[in-house]
SERO-4910 file (N, C-alpha, C, O; in steps of 0.05 Angstrom, whole numbers):
BEGIN
 pado doro    nc1    nc2    nc3   cac1   cac2   cac3    cc1    cc2    cc3    oc1    oc2    oc3
  Met    A   -201    263   -124   -210    235   -123   -188    226   -119   -187    204   -108
  Ile    A   -167    239   -125   -134    215   -116   -139    223    -83   -143    206    -66
  Ala    A   -138    249    -79   -133    258    -45   -160    235    -29   -158    222     -8
  Phe    A   -174    236    -41   -209    218    -25   -194    192    -25   -192    182     -3
  Ala    A   -178    176    -51   -161    159    -49   -145    154    -26   -148    137     -9
  Ala    A   -129    170    -27   -113    174    -14   -124    177     20   -111    164     36
  Ala    A   -139    189     27   -145    188     50   -160    161     63   -160    155     86
  Met    A   -174    145     38   -191    125     49   -157     98     51   -155     80     68
  Trp    A   -147    101     41   -115     88     59   -110     93     72    -93     78     83
  Gly    A   -118    119     88   -102    129    103   -116    118    133   -105    119    155
  Leu    A   -144    106    124   -161     96    148   -155     75    147   -171     63    162
  Ile    A   -139     59    138   -138     33    134   -135     14    165   -148     -7    169
  Gly    A   -117     26    185   -107     29    209   -129     20    234   -126      8    255
  Phe    A   -151     31    223   -171     27    237   -188      7    232   -204      3    250
  Phe    A   -190     -8    212   -204    -29    203   -186    -60    216   -195    -83    221
  Val    A   -165    -51    218   -140    -66    219   -148    -75    249   -154    -99    254
  Lys    A   -146    -58    264   -149    -56    291   -166    -60    312   -163    -63    337
  Gly    A   -192    -58    289   -221    -74    303   -221   -103    296   -234   -121    307
  Leu    A   -203   -105    276   -212   -138    265   -189   -161    284   -190   -185    288
  Asn    A   -167   -135    294   -143   -147    311   -156   -157    334   -156   -180    340
  Asn    A   -171   -135    350   -187   -133    378   -202   -154    375   -201   -169    394
  Ala    A   -221   -163    351   -231   -188    348   -232   -208    355   -251   -220    365
  Gly    A   -201   -219    349   -194   -238    353   -173   -250    326   -159   -270    328
  Phe    A   -173   -234    304   -171   -247    272   -129   -242    279   -117   -226    293
  Ser    A   -122   -259    266    -93   -257    263    -89   -238    235   -107   -231    219
  Ala    A    -50   -229    235    -51   -214    208    -61   -224    182    -76   -212    166
  Met    A    -51   -247    179    -58   -267    152    -96   -272    150   -108   -273    129
  Glu    A   -106   -273    168   -137   -281    171   -146   -242    158   -164   -240    142
  Ile    A   -136   -225    166   -144   -198    160   -143   -194    130   -158   -184    113
  Val    A   -113   -208    127   -103   -203     96   -129   -215     68   -133   -204     46
  Ala    A   -146   -248     84   -159   -255     68   -187   -244     66   -202   -243     47
  Ile    A   -190   -237     93   -220   -216    101   -218   -191     72   -235   -184     56
  Arg    A   -190   -182     75   -192   -156     61   -192   -166     32   -214   -162     22
  Val    A   -175   -176     13   -172   -193     -9   -200   -206    -15   -210   -199    -36
  Ser    A   -209   -219     -5   -236   -235    -19   -265   -214     -9   -288   -217    -18
  Thr    A   -260   -200      5   -283   -179      4   -281   -166    -28   -302   -162    -40
  Ala    A   -261   -160    -37   -255   -141    -47   -260   -150    -67   -274   -139    -84
  Ala    A   -244   -182    -72   -258   -190   -101   -269   -199   -109   -267   -208   -131
  Ile    A   -297   -203    -88   -328   -210    -85   -335   -184    -97   -342   -186   -120
  Ile    A   -335   -157    -86   -344   -135    -94   -330   -135   -125   -345   -131   -144
  Leu    A   -303   -140   -128   -293   -133   -164   -314   -142   -185   -327   -131   -203
  Ile    A   -311   -175   -174   -331   -191   -193   -357   -180   -204   -362   -174   -228
  Leu    A   -375   -178   -178   -396   -154   -182   -391   -134   -199   -407   -131   -218
  Val    A   -379   -125   -197   -373    -98   -218   -370   -104   -242   -379    -95   -263
  Gly    A   -355   -120   -236   -339   -131   -277   -366   -137   -290   -371   -128   -313
  Ile    A   -384   -152   -276   -408   -165   -294   -417   -145   -290   -410   -134   -311
  Ala    A   -428   -128   -278   -444   -111   -284   -431    -85   -307   -450    -73   -318
  Phe    A   -411    -77   -314   -388    -52   -323   -366    -67   -344   -363    -57   -366
  Tyr    A   -355    -82   -338   -341    -90   -343   -333   -119   -357   -311   -130   -351
  Arg    A   -345   -127   -369   -350   -154   -375   -327   -161   -401   -322   -184   -407
  Ser    A   -316   -140   -414   -307   -137   -440   -268   -151   -427   -250   -165   -437
  His    A   -272   -138   -407   -244   -143   -382   -241   -164   -364   -226   -167   -345
  Leu    A   -256   -176   -373   -266   -212   -354   -248   -224   -365   -251   -246   -355
  Lys    A   -231   -225   -378   -214   -250   -396   -184   -248   -397   -173   -228   -407
  Ile    A   -169   -269   -385   -140   -266   -393   -128   -293   -400   -136   -316   -396
  Arg    A   -113   -285   -407    -97   -316   -423    -81   -326   -399    -68   -312   -383
  Leu    A    -84   -357   -399    -73   -375   -381    -35   -362   -374    -24   -359   -352
  Lys    A    -25   -357   -397     -2   -365   -398      3   -337   -388     28   -335   -384
  Asp    A     -9   -310   -381     -5   -291   -365     -7   -288   -338      0   -269   -324
  Leu    A    -22   -315   -330    -31   -306   -300      5   -317   -281      2   -325   -259
  Tyr    A     23   -315   -289     48   -306   -273     49   -282   -260     58   -282   -237
  Leu    A     43   -263   -270     36   -227   -272     23   -225   -246     33   -213   -227
  Phe    A      0   -238   -243    -22   -237   -221     -9   -255   -200    -13   -250   -176
  Val    A      4   -274   -207     15   -283   -185     30   -267   -167     31   -264   -142
  Gly    A     44   -254   -190     69   -234   -176     46   -207   -160     51   -198   -138
  Thr    A     29   -200   -172     18   -167   -159      0   -183   -137      4   -171   -116
  Gly    A    -17   -204   -134    -34   -211   -117    -18   -229    -95    -16   -222    -72
  Ile    A     -9   -251   -105     18   -259    -80     43   -247    -68     45   -243    -43
  Leu    A     66   -242    -89     87   -232    -76     76   -203    -78     96   -189    -84
  Ser    A     63   -194    -77     56   -164    -69     35   -161    -62     36   -138    -53
  Ile    A     14   -169    -60    -10   -158    -44    -10   -166    -18    -13   -151      2
  Val    A     -6   -205    -18      0   -219      4     12   -214     24     -1   -212     44
  Phe    A     33   -211     24     66   -203     32     63   -177     38     64   -171     61
  Phe    A     60   -157     16     47   -128     39     33   -127     49     38   -115     70
  Asn    A      9   -137     45    -18   -134     72      3   -142     93     19   -125     99
  Trp    A      6   -168    104     16   -191    123     35   -173    143     38   -173    167
  Ser    A     49   -156    120     84   -148    124     66   -125    141     69   -120    165
  Tyr    A     52   -113    127     39    -83    138     10    -82    157     -3    -62    163
  Phe    A      5   -106    162    -17   -106    186     -4   -119    213    -14   -117    235
  Thr    A     12   -129    209     33   -140    229     42   -119    244     39   -115    268
  Ala    A     57   -102    225     74    -73    236     55    -65    252     57    -63    276
  Ile    A     29    -59    236      9    -39    243      1    -51    283     -3    -35    301
  Asn    A      2    -83    287     -1    -91    306     32    -93    336     34    -98    360
  Leu    A     52    -85    313     76    -90    330     81    -58    339     96    -54    358
  Met    A     72    -42    330     85    -22    327     59      3    325     36     -3    318
  Asn    A     67     29    333     38     46    329     40     53    291     59     51    275
  Ile    A     14     59    288      5     68    262     25     90    248     38     81    228
  Pro    A     30    114    254     54    127    247     63    114    230     57    111    206
  Ile    A     89    101    249    114     91    247    119     68    225    138     67    209
  Ala    A     88     43    228     78     36    200     81     44    178     98     38    161
  Val    A     62     61    179     60     77    152     94     96    150    113     90    135
  Ala    A     93    104    156    120    117    152    138     88    134    144     87    110
  Leu    A    144     66    156    166     47    136    152     37    117    165     31     97
  Leu    A    126     34    117    115     25     87    125     46     62    132     38     40
  Tyr    A    124     72     68    142     94     45    165     98     50    177    119     52
  Thr    A    176     69     54    212     56     37    196     49      7    212     45    -11
  Ser    A    175     47      3    175     31    -26    184     48    -43    197     36    -60
  Pro    A    182     77    -48    193     87    -72    218     80    -79    226     72   -101
  Ala    A    234     85    -57    270     74    -61    273     43    -68    294     35    -76
  Phe    A    251     23    -64    254     -3    -70    245     -6   -101    251    -24   -117
  Val    A    226     20   -104    220      9   -132    238     16   -153    241      5   -175
  Ala    A    260     54   -134    277     51   -159    309     31   -161    327     28   -177
  Val    A    303     25   -144    323     -6   -143    312    -22   -171    318    -21   -195
  Leu    A    289    -40   -154    281    -49   -168    278    -47   -203    280    -67   -218
  Ser    A    275    -24   -212    258     -5   -237    286    -18   -248    287    -34   -266
  Phe    A    306     -8   -232    328     -3   -256    347    -33   -256    367    -31   -270
  Leu    A    345    -55   -244    351    -83   -243    335    -92   -261    347   -105   -278
  Phe    A    302    -90   -266    292   -109   -281    272    -89   -307    261   -101   -326
  Leu    A    271    -63   -303    261    -55   -321    274    -32   -332    261    -16   -346
  Lys    A    305    -26   -325    324    -11   -341    324     16   -343    335     28   -361
  Glu    A    305     30   -318    301     43   -308    319     54   -303    337     40   -294
  Thr    A    329     93   -305    353    101   -287    349    113   -260    327    120   -252
  Ile    A    369    113   -247    366    120   -219    395    142   -222    419    136   -224
  Asn    A    380    168   -219    396    191   -223    399    204   -195    385    197   -177
  Arg    A    423    229   -192    425    237   -176    401    246   -152    405    245   -128
  Arg    A    374    255   -164    357    257   -147    347    234   -135    346    225   -112
  Lys    A    341    227   -155    325    184   -139    349    178   -104    345    177    -80
  Leu    A    379    177   -127    395    161   -106    402    176    -81    415    166    -63
  Leu    A    388    216    -78    389    229    -60    363    213    -40    370    199    -21
  Ala    A    347    215    -43    318    211    -43    314    178    -29    301    172    -10
  Ile    A    331    163    -46    345    131    -28    352    125      2    348    111     22
  Val    A    370    155    -14    387    159     27    366    173     48    366    165     71
  Met    A    354    188     41    337    203     57    312    185     59    291    196     68
  Thr    A    311    167     54    284    149     61    300    134     91    294    134    114
  Val    A    325    120     73    341    101     87    346    118    120    352    102    138
  Ile    A    345    142    128    347    156    150    327    171    153    331    188    170
  Gly    A    306    172    143    279    172    150    267    151    169    255    155    190
  Cys    A    273    129    159    269     99    166    276    103    205    262    105    225
  Thr    A    299    101    198    313    100    217    310    120    243    314    113    266
  Leu    A    302    149    231    302    161    263    270    155    274    262    156    297
  Ala    A    249    147    242    219    146    247    217    121    262    197    120    276
  Ala    A    229    106    262    229     74    280    245     82    306    243     65    325
  Gly    A    260    103    311    267     99    334    288     92    346    293     96    370
  Ile    A    305     79    324    321     54    336    356     79    348    379     76    356
  Thr    A    344     93    345    368    113    355    365    118    382    383    134    388
  Gly    A    348    112    403    347    115    433    335    135    442    329    138    465
  His    A    327    161    415    332    193    435    291    197    420    278    197    399
  Gly    A    286    199    452    259    212    442    239    188    423    248    176    404
  Gly    A    210    185    435    194    167    423    205    136    431    224    126    444
  Thr    A    188    128    420    187     85    437    201     76    415    198     84    392
  Ser    A    215     63    422    238     44    405    220     10    398    205     -6    408
  Phe    A    233     13    377    220    -26    376    235    -43    365    250    -32    348
  Ser    A    236    -65    366    241    -88    356    254    -93    325    240    -93    304
  Val    A    280    -96    327    287   -101    292    273   -124    279    275   -131    256
  Ser    A    263   -132    292    237   -151    277    219   -136    265    213   -134    241
  Ser    A    209   -123    288    183   -103    282    189    -86    257    173    -83    238
  Ile    A    219    -73    261    234    -57    235    233    -70    209    227    -57    190
  Leu    A    238    -92    207    247   -113    183    217   -117    172    216   -113    148
  Ile    A    190   -124    185    173   -124    177    158   -106    172    137   -110    159
  Gly    A    165    -84    181    151    -66    173    158    -47    144    146    -29    132
  Leu    A    187    -63    142    202    -47    117    196    -73     87    197    -70     63
  Gly    A    191    -98    103    174   -116     81    150   -110     66    143   -118     44
  Ala    A    135    -87     90    103    -73     80    124    -61     49    122    -67     26
  Gly    A    145    -41     62    148    -29     33    163    -41      4    161    -29    -18
  Phe    A    177    -66      8    181    -75     -7    166    -91    -24    175    -98    -46
  Gly    A    141    -99    -15    117   -114    -27     97    -95    -39     84   -104    -57
  Tyr    A     94    -72    -32     83    -58    -42    106    -44    -64     94    -36    -84
  Ala    A    132    -39    -68    139    -35    -97    144    -52   -106    156    -48   -127
  Leu    A    140    -81    -98    135   -103   -129    110   -114   -135    107   -137   -141
  Tyr    A     88    -93   -133     66    -82   -151     71    -61   -170     55    -55   -188
  Ser    A     89    -53   -168     92    -28   -186    101    -47   -212     89    -50   -233
  Ile    A    130    -62   -201    142    -80   -224    118   -103   -236    114   -102   -261
  Phe    A    107   -117   -225     92   -132   -247     71   -120   -249     56   -130   -265
  Gly    A     62    -93   -234     34    -86   -249     42    -68   -272     26    -61   -289
  Lys    A     68    -60   -272     72    -37   -298     70    -67   -325     58    -62   -346
  Ile    A     77    -79   -323     89    -94   -337     62   -113   -348     63   -117   -372
  Ala    A     40   -123   -333     15   -128   -335     -7   -109   -344    -30   -115   -351
  Leu    A      4    -82   -341    -17    -68   -351    -11    -54   -385    -24    -35   -393
  Arg    A      8    -65   -397     16    -69   -417      4    -85   -441      5    -82   -465
  Arg    A     -8   -104   -423    -28   -122   -438    -48   -123   -435    -64   -129   -453
  Tyr    A    -56   -117   -409    -89   -114   -391   -103    -82   -390    -89    -63   -396
  His    A   -127    -78   -384   -142    -56   -373   -133    -55   -354   -116    -73   -352
  Pro    A   -133    -41   -334   -139    -36   -304   -151    -39   -284   -145    -38   -261
  Phe    A   -176    -45   -297   -189    -65   -276   -188    -99   -286   -202   -118   -278
  Thr    A   -172    -99   -299   -171   -135   -309   -149   -136   -290   -147   -159   -280
  Val    A   -131   -120   -282   -109   -126   -269   -119   -127   -240   -116   -147   -226
  Thr    A   -133   -101   -232   -142   -105   -201   -157   -125   -197   -152   -140   -178
  Leu    A   -173   -128   -209   -194   -158   -211   -176   -185   -197   -176   -193   -174
  Tyr    A   -162   -193   -222   -141   -218   -219   -117   -209   -195   -102   -226   -185
  Thr    A   -117   -193   -190    -88   -194   -168   -106   -201   -141    -95   -215   -124
  Phe    A   -137   -190   -136   -144   -200   -115   -156   -228   -111   -157   -240    -90
  Leu    A   -166   -237   -140   -176   -258   -135   -152   -284   -130   -149   -303   -114
  Val    A   -136   -274   -153   -111   -289   -148    -96   -294   -106    -82   -310    -94
  Ala    A   -108   -271    -99    -93   -271    -73   -112   -279    -55   -104   -284    -33
  Ser    A   -141   -282    -60   -165   -301    -47   -158   -329    -51   -160   -346    -33
  Ala    A   -150   -332    -77   -149   -361    -75   -129   -375    -69   -127   -400    -67
  Ala    A   -110   -349    -64    -92   -373    -44    -81   -366    -16    -60   -375     -8
  Leu    A   -101   -345      0   -108   -337     26   -134   -360     44   -134   -371     65
  Val    A   -154   -356     18   -173   -366     35   -171   -395     44   -182   -401     65
  Pro    A   -158   -415     31   -164   -439     46   -136   -435     62   -136   -451     80
  Thr    A   -121   -426     63   -100   -427     79    -94   -427    102    -81   -441    118
  Thr    A   -110   -403    102   -113   -392    129   -145   -395    154   -150   -387    177
  Gly    A   -158   -409    137   -179   -425    150   -198   -406    162   -211   -411    182
  Ile    A   -202   -378    145   -216   -356    150   -243   -369    155   -260   -362    171
  Val    A   -243   -389    140   -277   -390    130   -286   -408    162   -310   -404    168
  Ser    A   -273   -424    178   -279   -436    208   -282   -414    219   -293   -419    240
  Lys    A   -274   -377    214   -294   -364    236   -306   -353    227   -295   -331    226
  Ala    A   -325   -351    217   -343   -345    199   -363   -341    218   -381   -325    212
  Val    A   -363   -354    245   -380   -344    261   -378   -317    275   -396   -300    274
  Val    A   -358   -315    286   -341   -285    297   -344   -270    282   -346   -246    289
  Leu    A   -345   -278    254   -345   -261    220   -362   -244    229   -358   -224    243
  Phe    A   -385   -254    219   -407   -247    226   -428   -243    255   -453   -243    252
  Ser    A   -412   -238    285   -427   -231    306   -412   -199    308   -392   -188    300
  Gly    A   -435   -190    324   -432   -164    331   -434   -145    310   -451   -143    292
  Asp    A   -407   -128    316   -398   -105    297   -374   -116    280   -366    -99    264
  Val    A   -360   -141    278   -343   -140    274   -344   -150    235   -325   -150    218
  Trp    A   -368   -156    233   -378   -157    209   -373   -129    183   -365   -129    159
  Leu    A   -384   -104    206   -378    -75    192   -352    -83    183   -348    -83    158
  Tyr    A   -331    -90    200   -300    -85    201   -287    -92    174   -271    -80    160
  Ala    A   -301   -120    171   -289   -129    150   -306   -114    123   -289   -106    108
  Ile    A   -324   -110    117   -343   -104     98   -324    -75     90   -314    -73     67
  Gly    A   -320    -56    110   -314    -27    113   -281    -37    105   -268    -25     88
  Leu    A   -270    -59    119   -242    -55     99   -236    -62     72   -218    -51     59
  Gly    A   -251    -80     63   -259    -95     33   -269    -67     15   -264    -65     -9
  Ile    A   -282    -49     28   -301    -29      7   -283     -8     13   -265     -9     -4
  Phe    A   -277     19     37   -264     38     29   -238     38     34   -235     63     32
  Pro    A   -214     29     39   -194     32     34   -181     12     12   -158     16      5
  Thr    A   -193     -5      2   -194    -24    -21   -205    -16    -45   -191     -8    -64
  Val    A   -237    -18    -47   -236    -31    -77   -246     13    -83   -235     29    -99
  Val    A   -271     20    -64   -269     54    -72   -243     69    -68   -243     93    -70
  Ala    A   -218     52    -62   -194     73    -56   -179     68    -81   -168     88    -89
  Tyr    A   -175     45    -96   -164     37   -123   -183     48   -140   -172     61   -158
  Phe    A   -219     50   -145   -225     56   -163   -222     95   -168   -218    109   -188
  Ala    A   -227    100   -143   -221    135   -144   -190    144   -148   -184    167   -149
  Tyr    A   -173    124   -149   -154    135   -150   -141    133   -182   -125    148   -192
  Ser    A   -155    104   -195   -151    104   -222   -168    126   -236   -160    131   -258
  Trp    A   -190    141   -229   -207    158   -235   -192    171   -237   -183    169   -260
  Gly    A   -180    189   -222   -159    211   -221   -140    211   -240   -136    229   -256
  Leu    A   -126    185   -237   -101    184   -246   -109    187   -272    -93    204   -281
  Glu    A   -135    177   -300   -130    187   -323   -136    223   -326   -133    238   -344
  Arg    A   -143    226   -309   -150    254   -319   -127    275   -307   -136    297   -302
  Thr    A    -95    271   -301    -86    278   -287    -63    263   -286    -65    240   -277
  Glu    A    -32    275   -295     -9    262   -297      3    247   -268     -3    254   -244
  Ser    A     17    231   -275     16    217   -256     37    216   -238     38    198   -222
  Ser    A     55    234   -239     77    244   -227     59    267   -201     68    271   -179
  Thr    A     30    279   -213     19    292   -193      7    277   -179     11    276   -155
  Ala    A    -16    257   -193    -28    239   -170    -10    233   -149    -19    235   -126
  Ala    A     14    226   -152     31    210   -135     44    225   -103     51    219    -81
  Val    A     40    255   -127     48    274   -100     23    273    -73     23    266    -49
  Val    A      1    285    -97    -28    272    -81    -33    260    -58    -41    267    -36
  Ala    A    -24    234    -71    -18    208    -61    -19    212    -35    -39    205    -22
  Thr    A      2    225    -22     20    229    -10      5    241     18     19    243     38
  Leu    A    -21    247     19    -49    253     33    -46    224     43    -70    219     48
  Glu    A    -33    202     49    -52    186     56    -28    181     96    -38    176    118
  Pro    A      2    185     91      9    178    113      5    208    131     16    214    153
  Val    A     -5    217    121    -17    246    149    -46    240    160    -54    249    182
  Ile    A    -60    222    142    -91    215    152    -80    193    175    -83    196    199
  Ala    A    -71    178    168    -65    161    177    -43    159    207    -39    138    221
  Thr    A    -31    183    212    -23    194    233    -40    211    247    -40    213    272
  Met    A    -52    221    234    -80    232    257    -96    218    260   -114    225    275
  Leu    A   -100    191    247   -114    174    260    -98    163    280   -106    165    303
  Gly    A    -77    153    277    -61    143    306    -59    164    337    -61    160    361
  Ile    A    -55    189    321    -54    207    348    -88    218    361    -95    220    385
  Leu    A   -102    222    342   -136    216    350   -142    203    366   -148    207    390
  Val    A   -138    175    347   -155    159    360   -144    136    374   -158    118    384
  Tyr    A   -119    135    374   -112    105    387    -86    119    406    -68    106    417
  Gly    A    -91    154    405    -67    160    433    -37    152    426    -22    146    445
  Asp    A    -27    153    398      0    159    391     11    173    399      1    193    407
  Arg    A     37    168    401     49    203    400     80    191    391     90    168    394
  Leu    A     89    215    378    111    215    369    131    229    378    127    251    387
  Gly    A    156    219    378    176    240    384    189    259    370    179    261    348
  Gly    A    212    279    374    216    296    356    230    280    332    225    286    309
  Leu    A    243    263    336    258    252    315    240    230    303    248    211    290
  Gln    A    224    233    306    211    204    294    189    228    276    177    213    261
  Ile    A    182    250    271    163    269    270    198    273    241    198    270    217
  Leu    A    211    277    253    233    289    227    240    265    206    247    271    183
  Gly    A    237    236    216    241    211    203    215    216    186    220    226    164
  Ser    A    196    214    191    176    206    181    166    237    160    145    236    149
  Ala    A    182    262    157    178    279    137    202    277    126    199    292    106
  Leu    A    223    269    125    227    258    112    232    227     87    245    220     67
  Ile    A    218    220    101    209    193     79    188    210     54    192    210     30
  Ile    A    164    224     70    148    230     54    169    249     36    174    238     14
  Ile    A    184    278     42    204    282     20    213    278      4    213    292    -17
  Ser    A    224    255      8    237    228    -20    210    222    -33    203    226    -56
  Val    A    197    214    -15    176    212    -39    173    222    -53    177    213    -76
  Ile    A    161    253    -49    151    272    -71    172    287    -88    167    299   -109
  Ser    A    200    284    -73    223    289    -93    229    266   -124    237    272   -147
  Ile    A    222    237   -112    223    219   -130    205    225   -157    210    227   -181
  Asn    A    185    227   -145    166    232   -162    161    264   -185    152    270   -207
  Ile    A    169    272   -173    177    305   -183    198    310   -203    201    330   -217
  Ser    A    214    287   -203    246    300   -218    236    299   -241    223    319   -244
  Ile    A    236    281   -264    221    279   -289    212    301   -292    229    318   -295
  Pro    A    180    312   -293    171    323   -291    184    351   -291    173    367   -308
  Met    A    206    362   -275    212    378   -260    236    389   -297    234    406   -315
  Arg    A    260    361   -290    267    362   -312    261    370   -351    275    379   -369
  Lys    A    230    359   -349    218    361   -377    218    394   -382    225    406   -403
  Gln    A    203    408   -349    191    432   -350    222    445   -360    228    447   -384
  Lys    A    234    451   -346    253    463   -359    270    454   -379    292    465   -377
  Lys    A    267    438   -398    281    430   -423    265    445   -439    275    460   -455
  Asn    A    232    442   -436    215    464   -454    214    487   -454    209    500   -474
  Phe    A    220    497   -433    217    524   -419    247    537   -437    246    561   -442
  Thr    A    266    526   -443    295    535   -452    291    536   -490    305    550   -505
  Val    A    270    518   -499    271    511   -521    252    539   -535    248    540   -560
***
């Protein structure tokens, strides 16, 4: 189920490209994603999670963090990056998020940064440099602004782990997911003017891209990941979830004809390795201690 969730996340570029070709901007696509997900989650909550539909008003700031500072900013940056560069490179930059998580966790959650984490951060920076093609050797080079936007997606993605971890101390995972998308929808629907494009949204096959974006890489992916996460260690789940950039890379190459240079492939590999090393460092240390005892 975790691998299935990762595969769903990896397909997000397909829906983004389809909506972008229909004339929707990055923020409008984000609005479509979060509002569709919110509607679906409300229906699911009424049917199955009625006891988890309430929150305390004083905790609303947590969902402003997960919904606006993370989801809205992350999605805008990610979708914009997908349109400015090819899908594999946008995904590679997105996967700088573990490095941001390590730093933010150290600053705000008082988690330690060991040598393995520090090495992973360095590998991620080097990997992003190579993957973005800014060395000028092989592949396609991208502008500094597009690279920064791609890195912004990684930073916004990381913020969810910080705010989400605090919120999960008080609320059920479904509650956190629901109010994250509700707050994001409340912020985006009025400001993006997506309602004025309702005619375009429901014309031709555009509505299929919209519903597909809200269901498969959003609601279905989060439910599948949560289901699997309850039944395995979080470190194992995180490693399995790295299937996402593999699926996204295959999508970009097979469907859109994206091409990667040798250094870009190496950079993407370094980023994935850094993600794995961060996630398996603690379990490996515990396993060694238990063996010694």
